[in-house]
C-alpha positions in Angstrom: 104.1 96.3 -65.5 104.9 97.5 -62.0 102.3 96.8 -59.3 100.8 99.8 -57.6 101.2 99.4 -53.8 98.0 99.1 -51.9 97.1 101.7 -49.3 96.7 100.1 -45.9 94.0 101.6 -43.8 94.4 101.6 -40.0 93.2 98.5 -38.3 90.7 99.0 -35.5 91.4 97.0 -32.4 88.7 94.7 -31.1 87.2 94.9 -27.6 89.5 93.2 -25.1 92.3 92.9 -27.6 95.7 93.7 -26.0 98.2 95.9 -27.7 101.5 97.4 -26.8 102.1 101.1 -26.5 104.1 100.9 -29.8 101.1 99.4 -31.6 98.7 102.1 -30.2 101.1 104.8 -31.3 101.4 103.2 -34.7 97.7 103.1 -35.1 97.4 106.7 -34.0 100.1 107.7 -36.5 98.2 105.9 -39.3 94.9 107.6 -38.4 96.6 111.0 -38.3 97.9 110.4 -41.8 94.4 109.5 -42.9 93.1 112.8 -41.4 95.9 114.8 -43.0 95.3 113.1 -46.3 91.6 114.0 -46.1 92.4 117.6 -45.3 94.9 117.7 -48.2 92.3 116.3 -50.6 89.7 118.9 -49.3 92.3 121.7 -49.7 92.9 120.8 -53.3 89.2 120.7 -53.9 88.9 124.1 -52.2 91.6 125.6 -54.4 89.9 124.3 -57.5 86.6 125.8 -56.3 87.9 128.9 -54.6 86.3 131.3 -57.1 82.9 129.8 -56.3 83.6 129.7 -52.5 84.6 133.3 -52.3 81.7 134.3 -54.5 79.3 132.5 -52.1 80.7 134.5 -49.2 80.6 137.8 -51.1 77.0 137.2 -52.0 76.0 137.5 -48.3 77.1 141.2 -48.4 74.8 144.0 -49.4 75.1 144.5 -53.2 76.8 147.9 -53.0 79.7 146.3 -51.0 80.2 143.2 -53.1 83.7 144.2 -54.2 86.8 143.0 -52.3 90.2 144.7 -52.4 93.8 143.6 -51.9 96.4 146.0 -50.4 99.6 144.0 -50.8 101.3 142.0 -53.6 100.9 138.5 -52.2 97.7 139.1 -50.3 95.4 137.6 -53.0 97.4 134.3 -53.1 97.7 133.9 -49.3 93.9 134.6 -49.0 93.0 132.0 -51.5 95.3 129.5 -49.8 93.7 130.1 -46.4 90.2 129.7 -48.0 91.3 126.4 -49.5 92.7 125.2 -46.1 89.5 126.1 -44.3 87.4 124.3 -46.9 89.6 121.3 -46.6 89.1 121.2 -42.8 85.3 121.4 -43.2 85.3 118.7 -45.9 87.5 116.4 -43.9 85.5 116.9 -40.6 83.4 113.6 -41.0 86.6 111.7 -41.7 88.3 113.2 -38.6 85.3 112.3 -36.5 85.2 108.7 -37.9 89.0 108.2 -37.2 88.6 109.5 -33.7 85.7 107.2 -33.1 87.6 104.2 -34.5 90.6 104.9 -32.3 88.8 105.3 -29.0 86.1 102.6 -29.5 88.2 99.7 -28.0 88.4 101.7 -24.8 84.6 102.0 -24.6 82.2 99.3 -23.2 81.1 97.1 -26.0 77.4 97.9 -25.4 78.2 101.6 -25.9 79.7 101.3 -29.4 76.4 101.8 -31.2 75.7 104.9 -29.1 79.0 106.4 -30.0 78.2 105.7 -33.7 75.1 107.8 -33.3 77.1 110.5 -31.5 79.4 110.7 -34.5 76.5 110.9 -36.9 74.8 113.5 -34.7 78.0 115.6 -34.5 78.2 115.6 -38.3 74.6 116.6 -38.7 74.8 119.4 -36.1 78.0 120.7 -37.7 76.2 121.0 -41.1 73.2 122.7 -39.4 75.5 125.2 -37.7 77.3 125.9 -40.9 74.0 126.5 -42.8 72.6 128.7 -40.0 75.8 130.8 -40.0 75.7 131.3 -43.7 72.0 132.0 -44.3 71.2 133.8 -41.0 74.2 135.0 -39.0 76.4 136.4 -41.8 73.8 138.4 -43.7 72.4 140.0 -40.6 75.8 140.8 -39.1 77.1 142.2 -42.4 74.0 144.3 -43.1 74.4 145.9 -39.7 78.2 146.4 -39.8 78.4 147.7 -43.4 75.6 150.2 -42.9 76.7 151.4 -39.5 77.4 155.2 -39.6 77.7 154.9 -43.4 76.9 158.6 -43.9 80.3 159.5 -42.3 82.5 156.5 -43.0 83.2 155.2 -46.5 83.7 151.4 -46.3 86.4 149.6 -48.3 86.4 145.9 -47.8 89.8 144.2 -47.6 89.5 140.6 -48.9 91.6 139.0 -46.2 89.8 140.7 -43.3 86.3 140.0 -44.8 87.0 136.3 -45.5 88.6 135.9 -42.0 85.5 137.4 -40.5 83.2 135.0 -42.5 85.3 131.9 -41.6 85.4 132.9 -37.9 81.6 133.4 -37.7 80.9 130.1 -39.6 83.4 128.2 -37.4 81.8 129.6 -34.3 78.3 128.6 -35.4 79.5 125.1 -36.3 81.0 124.6 -32.8 78.0 126.2 -31.1 75.7 123.7 -32.7 77.8 120.9 -31.1 76.5 121.9 -27.6 73.9 119.1 -27.4 76.7 116.6 -28.1 78.9 117.8 -25.3 76.0 117.9 -22.8 74.6 114.5 -23.7 78.1 113.1 -23.7 78.6 114.4 -20.2 75.4 112.9 -18.9 76.1 109.5 -20.5 79.6 109.4 -19.0 78.3 110.2 -15.5 80.0 113.6 -15.2 76.7 115.2 -14.5 73.1 113.9 -14.3 70.1 115.0 -16.4 68.2 115.6 -13.2 70.8 118.0 -12.0 70.8 119.9 -15.3 67.0 120.2 -15.2 67.1 121.3 -11.6 69.6 124.0 -12.3 68.1 125.1 -15.6 68.4 128.8 -14.8 72.1 128.5 -14.1 72.4 126.6 -17.4 70.7 129.5 -19.2 73.1 132.0 -17.6 76.1 129.9 -18.7 74.7 129.6 -22.2 74.3 133.4 -22.3 78.0 133.8 -21.1 79.1 131.4 -23.8 77.2 133.4 -26.5 78.9 136.6 -25.3 82.3 134.9 -25.5 81.8 133.9 -29.1 83.5 135.9 -31.9 81.4 139.0 -32.6 82.3 142.7 -32.6 78.7 143.9 -32.5 75.5 143.2 -30.6 73.7 141.9 -33.6 76.2 139.1 -34.3 76.4 138.2 -30.6 72.6 138.1 -30.3 72.1 135.9 -33.3 74.9 133.6 -32.2 73.4 133.3 -28.7 69.8 132.6 -29.5 70.3 129.1 -31.0 72.2 128.2 -27.8 69.1 128.3 -25.7 67.2 126.0 -28.1 70.2 123.6 -28.3 70.5 123.6 -24.6 66.8 122.4 -24.3 67.4 119.9 -27.1 70.4 118.5 -25.1 68.2 118.1 -22.0 65.5 116.3 -24.0 68.0 113.9 -25.6 69.6 113.2 -22.2 66.2 112.5 -20.7 65.3 110.2 -23.6 68.6 108.2 -23.2 68.1 108.0 -19.4 64.6 106.5 -19.9 66.0 103.9 -22.3 68.7 103.0 -19.8 66.2 102.9 -16.9 67.6 105.9 -15.1 65.5 108.7 -13.6 65.9 112.1 -15.1 63.4 113.9 -12.9 64.8 116.7 -10.8 64.7 115.8 -7.1 63.3 118.2 -4.6 65.9 120.1 -2.5 
């Protein structure tokens, strides 16, 4: 009986361990293969579950518009494949985060490894929160406004590809938006900016957050507003987390007087 070859997972380098550029590239290649494999598995799962996935998105629409249409011969197939790919990317996100952490860990100070583990876990939790907020709050509100806008003059026919693209764009935007605390806390921990400076320039931070909200995908004021509101709370959460980590590290986070 032939032996089944064992799958070799990428080996993470230890702190201080020297490696050639070829070894680093080989490790990167292996980790990319793991990420691609995770996306492929997620894509297969998405294809198997695509009826349910599309149904979940359609259910966010008002009942009178819960029928999708296809206008070309191959559009239904292509639409299902894209839904499967998007689901594969979402499902593989924790694996991708873990592989990125494992690859960059040797370049980080040994005392910071535990902190990075928490960052990876926090990133996954925030991504899930953003996805849920987008599905249960942003999508229904945006779709209710858009499908009923000037409905007495314009008869709406929903194209499957356009509707699902809109849903994925909004959900992806909300997932990325909820990662804002991770970027700000990461910047303070790497010394790019201090917590005291962020607190001192809070108004400027609010302005930049509002600009980011306007730049997010959204063709109407309702979607833009709902996408922007969480940013202010996430910005405050980032300041709180940065101050907490500063206190643990013995750094001052109080804004200095000008």
